[in-house]
C-alpha positions in Angstrom: -0.3 -10.8 45.5 -3.2 -8.4 45.4 -0.7 -5.5 45.0 1.3 -7.4 42.3 -1.3 -9.2 40.2 -2.1 -7.4 36.9 0.7 -4.8 37.3 3.6 -4.3 35.0 5.6 -2.4 37.7 5.1 -2.1 41.4 7.0 -0.6 44.3 6.9 -2.7 47.5 8.0 -1.6 51.0 8.9 -4.6 53.1 7.9 -2.6 56.2 4.5 -2.0 54.6 4.1 -5.6 53.4 5.3 -7.1 56.7 7.1 -9.8 54.7 10.7 -10.9 54.3 12.5 -10.1 51.1 12.7 -13.8 50.2 8.9 -14.1 50.6 8.2 -11.1 48.4 10.6 -12.3 45.7 8.9 -15.8 45.7 5.5 -14.2 45.3 6.8 -11.9 42.6 8.1 -14.9 40.8 4.7 -16.5 40.8 3.4 -13.4 39.1 6.3 -13.6 36.5 7.9 -10.4 38.0 11.5 -9.8 39.0 13.4 -7.4 41.2 14.6 -4.5 39.0 16.0 -2.3 41.8 16.4 -2.4 45.5 17.0 0.3 48.1 17.5 0.0 51.8 18.3 1.8 55.0 18.1 0.9 58.7 14.4 1.3 58.7 13.1 -0.4 55.5 13.9 -2.1 52.2 12.2 -1.0 49.0 11.9 -3.3 46.0 10.9 -2.3 42.5 9.3 -5.3 40.8 8.8 -5.3 37.0 8.0 -7.7 34.2 10.9 -8.6 32.0 9.2 -7.1 28.9 8.4 -3.9 30.7 11.3 -1.6 31.7 10.8 0.7 34.7 9.1 4.0 33.9 7.7 7.1 35.6 4.3 8.6 35.2 3.9 12.3 34.7 0.9 14.6 35.0 -2.0 14.8 37.4 -3.0 11.1 37.1 -5.7 9.8 39.4 -4.2 8.7 42.7 -1.1 10.9 42.5 -0.2 13.4 45.2 -0.8 16.3 42.8 -4.2 15.0 41.8 -5.3 14.4 45.4 -3.9 17.8 46.5 -5.7 19.6 43.7 -8.9 17.7 44.5 -8.8 18.7 48.2 -8.0 22.4 47.3 -10.9 22.6 44.8 -13.3 21.0 47.3 -12.1 23.3 50.1 -12.7 26.3 47.8 -16.2 25.1 47.0 -16.8 24.5 50.7 -15.8 28.1 51.5 -18.0 29.4 48.8 -20.9 27.3 50.2 -20.3 28.6 53.7 -20.3 32.2 52.5 -23.4 31.7 50.4 -25.2 30.0 53.3 -24.3 32.8 55.7 -25.3 35.6 53.3 -28.6 34.0 52.2 -31.6 32.4 53.9 -30.2 28.9 53.3 -28.7 27.8 56.7 -28.7 24.2 55.4 -26.1 25.2 52.9 -23.9 26.5 55.6 -24.4 23.4 57.7 -23.6 21.0 54.8 -20.5 23.0 53.9 -19.1 22.9 57.4 -19.9 19.1 57.8 -18.2 18.4 54.5 -15.4 20.9 54.7 -14.0 20.3 58.2 -13.1 16.6 57.6 -11.4 17.7 54.3 -9.4 20.4 56.1 -8.2 17.8 58.7 -7.7 15.2 56.0 -5.6 17.5 53.8 -2.9 17.5 56.6 -3.1 13.7 57.2 -3.7 12.0 53.9 0.0 11.5 53.0 0.8 9.9 56.3 -2.3 7.8 56.2 -1.3 6.3 52.8 0.5 2.9 52.9 4.3 3.3 52.6 4.4 1.4 49.3 2.0 3.9 47.9 4.1 6.8 49.2 7.2 5.4 47.7 5.4 5.1 44.3 4.5 8.8 44.5 8.1 9.6 45.4 9.3 7.6 42.3 6.9 9.5 40.1 8.7 12.8 41.2 11.7 11.7 39.2 10.1 12.5 35.9 13.0 13.7 33.8 12.9 17.3 35.0 16.4 19.0 35.0 16.2 19.6 38.7 13.9 18.6 41.6 13.3 19.7 45.2 12.1 16.8 47.4 11.1 16.8 51.0 11.8 13.4 52.5 9.5 14.1 55.5 6.5 14.7 53.3 6.8 11.2 51.8 7.8 9.7 55.2 11.0 8.3 53.7 14.6 8.8 55.0 17.0 11.0 53.1 19.2 7.9 52.4 16.3 6.1 50.6 15.5 9.3 48.7 19.1 9.6 47.5 19.3 6.0 46.5 16.1 6.2 44.4 17.3 9.5 42.9 20.5 7.8 41.8 18.6 5.0 40.1 16.7 7.6 38.0 20.0 9.4 37.1 19.6 12.2 39.6 22.4 13.3 41.9 22.1 15.0 45.3 23.5 18.5 45.5 22.5 20.0 48.9 19.8 20.6 51.5 17.8 23.7 50.7 16.7 26.1 53.5 13.9 28.6 53.5 14.6 32.2 54.4 13.7 31.5 58.0 16.3 28.7 58.2 13.8 25.9 58.1 14.8 22.9 56.0 12.8 22.8 52.8 14.1 19.7 51.1 16.8 18.0 49.1 17.9 19.4 45.8 18.6 17.0 43.0 19.9 17.6 39.5 19.5 15.2 36.6 22.8 13.7 35.3 23.2 13.8 31.6 25.8 11.0 31.4 24.0 7.6 31.7 27.2 5.9 32.8 27.0 7.6 36.2 24.3 6.6 38.6 24.2 9.5 41.0 25.5 10.1 44.5 24.5 9.4 48.0 24.3 11.7 51.0 27.3 10.2 52.9 29.4 13.1 54.3 27.1 15.7 52.9 23.9 15.6 55.0 25.7 17.3 57.9 26.2 20.4 55.7 22.7 21.8 55.8 23.8 25.5 55.6 23.6 27.8 52.7 22.4 26.1 49.6 21.8 29.2 47.5 18.9 29.5 45.1 17.4 26.4 43.6 
């Protein structure tokens, strides 16, 4: 209820909430919210809850709390930390070097762990925000901690269809390529019969 109350739209992972679908729907009904969309795989079930008067939407830009905002914040602070370390080493201010190391080291470690540390419902919300109307998208399921099947289902809901896995030059998988469908009548595709083809995907 704390996640739902006061929201017009909210993504809920049943794995994260540790509740049954029936229980989540009952609580949503108490908050005058309904299930607008539902996605599931063998590991989890994702529900999009909205109010009847508020259709589902995506948020663009570096809003506070988004992955882009957090990443930009960490990068900026790390740059300032490096500048502080350099200034402390080259001047007679050892306290500046000490402070920079004490602040910077946790941020460096945190920059690699913050996405995994976030609740699954929050990560799914960030994933949904990626489908912002751009003509094409490249999404790494592992970065969001979500299976390719769930990513493909969410993409289809936002009128994107899966095209191929994309590899880096060294052969490492980079992510799933999606293209926005211009015909509203079609709701996208899934990865059945296609995820095994992780070979040449061309330029994206």
